[in-house]
C-alpha atoms as an extended CHARMM CRD file, in Angstrom:
* protein
*
        65  EXT
         1         1  MET       CA             22.9160000000       29.0010000000        6.2530000000  PROA      1               0.0000000000
         2         2  GLY       CA             21.8520000000       25.7680000000        7.8010000000  PROA      2               0.0000000000
         3         3  ARG       CA             23.1790000000       22.3980000000        6.9160000000  PROA      3               0.0000000000
         4         4  LEU       CA             21.3650000000       20.5320000000        4.2060000000  PROA      4               0.0000000000
         5         5  LYS       CA             20.2150000000       17.1260000000        5.3170000000  PROA      5               0.0000000000
         6         6  LYS       CA             21.6920000000       14.4040000000        3.1850000000  PROA      6               0.0000000000
         7         7  ILE       CA             19.2390000000       11.7190000000        2.2210000000  PROA      7               0.0000000000
         8         8  LYS       CA             20.8150000000        8.3600000000        1.6960000000  PROA      8               0.0000000000
         9         9  MET       CA             19.7440000000        6.3360000000       -1.3060000000  PROA      9               0.0000000000
        10        10  LYS       CA             19.3430000000        3.3040000000        0.9300000000  PROA      10              0.0000000000
        11        11  ASP       CA             16.7140000000        5.1250000000        3.0200000000  PROA      11              0.0000000000
        12        12  ILE       CA             14.7660000000        6.1260000000       -0.0900000000  PROA      12              0.0000000000
        13        13  LEU       CA             14.8340000000        2.5840000000       -1.4710000000  PROA      13              0.0000000000
        14        14  THR       CA             13.7190000000        1.2040000000        1.8850000000  PROA      14              0.0000000000
        15        15  LYS       CA             10.7170000000        3.5400000000        1.9520000000  PROA      15              0.0000000000
        16        16  ILE       CA              9.7800000000        2.6270000000       -1.6180000000  PROA      16              0.0000000000
        17        17  TRP       CA             10.0570000000       -1.0740000000       -0.7610000000  PROA      17              0.0000000000
        18        18  LEU       CA              7.8350000000       -0.6660000000        2.3160000000  PROA      18              0.0000000000
        19        19  ILE       CA              5.1750000000        1.2730000000        0.3840000000  PROA      19              0.0000000000
        20        20  LEU       CA              5.1250000000       -1.3430000000       -2.3920000000  PROA      20              0.0000000000
        21        21  SER       CA              4.9500000000       -4.1010000000        0.2180000000  PROA      21              0.0000000000
        22        22  GLY       CA              2.0020000000       -2.3760000000        1.8910000000  PROA      22              0.0000000000
        23        23  PHE       CA              0.2150000000       -2.2220000000       -1.4750000000  PROA      23              0.0000000000
        24        24  GLY       CA              0.8980000000       -5.9050000000       -2.1340000000  PROA      24              0.0000000000
        25        25  ILE       CA             -0.2860000000       -6.9720000000        1.3000000000  PROA      25              0.0000000000
        26        26  MET       CA             -3.5150000000       -4.9840000000        1.0530000000  PROA      26              0.0000000000
        27        27  PHE       CA             -4.1760000000       -6.1650000000       -2.5170000000  PROA      27              0.0000000000
        28        28  ALA       CA             -3.8100000000       -9.7640000000       -1.3240000000  PROA      28              0.0000000000
        29        29  ILE       CA             -6.1190000000       -9.1420000000        1.6430000000  PROA      29              0.0000000000
        30        30  ILE       CA             -8.7470000000       -7.5440000000       -0.6070000000  PROA      30              0.0000000000
        31        31  SER       CA             -8.4730000000      -10.4470000000       -3.0650000000  PROA      31              0.0000000000
        32        32  TRP       CA             -8.8570000000      -12.9520000000       -0.2330000000  PROA      32              0.0000000000
        33        33  GLY       CA            -11.8720000000      -11.0320000000        1.0710000000  PROA      33              0.0000000000
        34        34  GLN       CA            -13.4630000000      -11.1990000000       -2.3570000000  PROA      34              0.0000000000
        35        35  GLU       CA            -12.8410000000      -14.9400000000       -2.6350000000  PROA      35              0.0000000000
        36        36  ALA       CA            -14.3610000000      -15.4350000000        0.8280000000  PROA      36              0.0000000000
        37        37  ASN       CA            -17.3810000000      -13.2720000000       -0.1530000000  PROA      37              0.0000000000
        38        38  ILE       CA            -16.5840000000      -10.8060000000        2.6410000000  PROA      38              0.0000000000
        39        39  ILE       CA            -15.8690000000       -7.9590000000        0.2000000000  PROA      39              0.0000000000
        40        40  PRO       CA            -17.9940000000       -7.3620000000       -2.9120000000  PROA      40              0.0000000000
        41        41  PRO       CA            -16.5330000000       -8.6400000000       -6.2070000000  PROA      41              0.0000000000
        42        42  THR       CA            -14.5250000000       -6.3900000000       -8.5200000000  PROA      42              0.0000000000
        43        43  GLU       CA            -17.5740000000       -5.7210000000      -10.7030000000  PROA      43              0.0000000000
        44        44  VAL       CA            -19.3580000000       -4.1280000000       -7.7350000000  PROA      44              0.0000000000
        45        45  LEU       CA            -16.2780000000       -2.1290000000       -6.6940000000  PROA      45              0.0000000000
        46        46  GLY       CA            -16.1810000000       -0.6250000000      -10.1650000000  PROA      46              0.0000000000
        47        47  GLY       CA            -12.6070000000       -1.7120000000      -10.8520000000  PROA      47              0.0000000000
        48        48  TYR       CA            -11.1770000000        0.3710000000       -8.0250000000  PROA      48              0.0000000000
        49        49  LYS       CA             -9.5080000000       -2.5380000000       -6.2550000000  PROA      49              0.0000000000
        50        50  GLY       CA             -6.0240000000       -1.1830000000       -7.0430000000  PROA      50              0.0000000000
        51        51  LEU       CA             -6.9180000000        2.3010000000       -5.8390000000  PROA      51              0.0000000000
        52        52  ILE       CA             -8.3810000000        0.9090000000       -2.6130000000  PROA      52              0.0000000000
        53        53  ALA       CA             -5.2750000000       -1.2670000000       -2.1410000000  PROA      53              0.0000000000
        54        54  THR       CA             -3.0460000000        1.7700000000       -2.6970000000  PROA      54              0.0000000000
        55        55  ALA       CA             -4.9280000000        3.9030000000       -0.1580000000  PROA      55              0.0000000000
        56        56  THR       CA             -5.0670000000        1.1920000000        2.4960000000  PROA      56              0.0000000000
        57        57  GLY       CA             -1.4500000000        0.2110000000        1.7500000000  PROA      57              0.0000000000
        58        58  LEU       CA             -0.3560000000        3.7880000000        2.4550000000  PROA      58              0.0000000000
        59        59  LEU       CA             -2.3470000000        3.7070000000        5.6890000000  PROA      59              0.0000000000
        60        60  LEU       CA             -0.6040000000        0.4470000000        6.5640000000  PROA      60              0.0000000000
        61        61  TYR       CA              2.7920000000        2.0130000000        5.7730000000  PROA      61              0.0000000000
        62        62  TYR       CA              2.1830000000        5.0740000000        7.9340000000  PROA      62              0.0000000000
        63        63  GLY       CA              0.6190000000        3.0280000000       10.7310000000  PROA      63              0.0000000000
        64        64  VAL       CA              3.2480000000        0.2960000000       10.9500000000  PROA      64              0.0000000000
        65        65  ALA       CA              6.4920000000        1.5600000000        9.4270000000  PROA      65              0.0000000000
């Protein structure tokens, strides 16, 4: 039997914090883009701004962290 890898709670909380930060950053960027008329308003996006921010935030997490 192999050794089981112990996952530290601190590592899990750090990953959660980074994923939530990525979401927040991307949500802010999307909101800024909408205010600057670079990105279509929420009505045109069909209310999927949060979903788009989640997807791009995960991409940001995996690309940077």
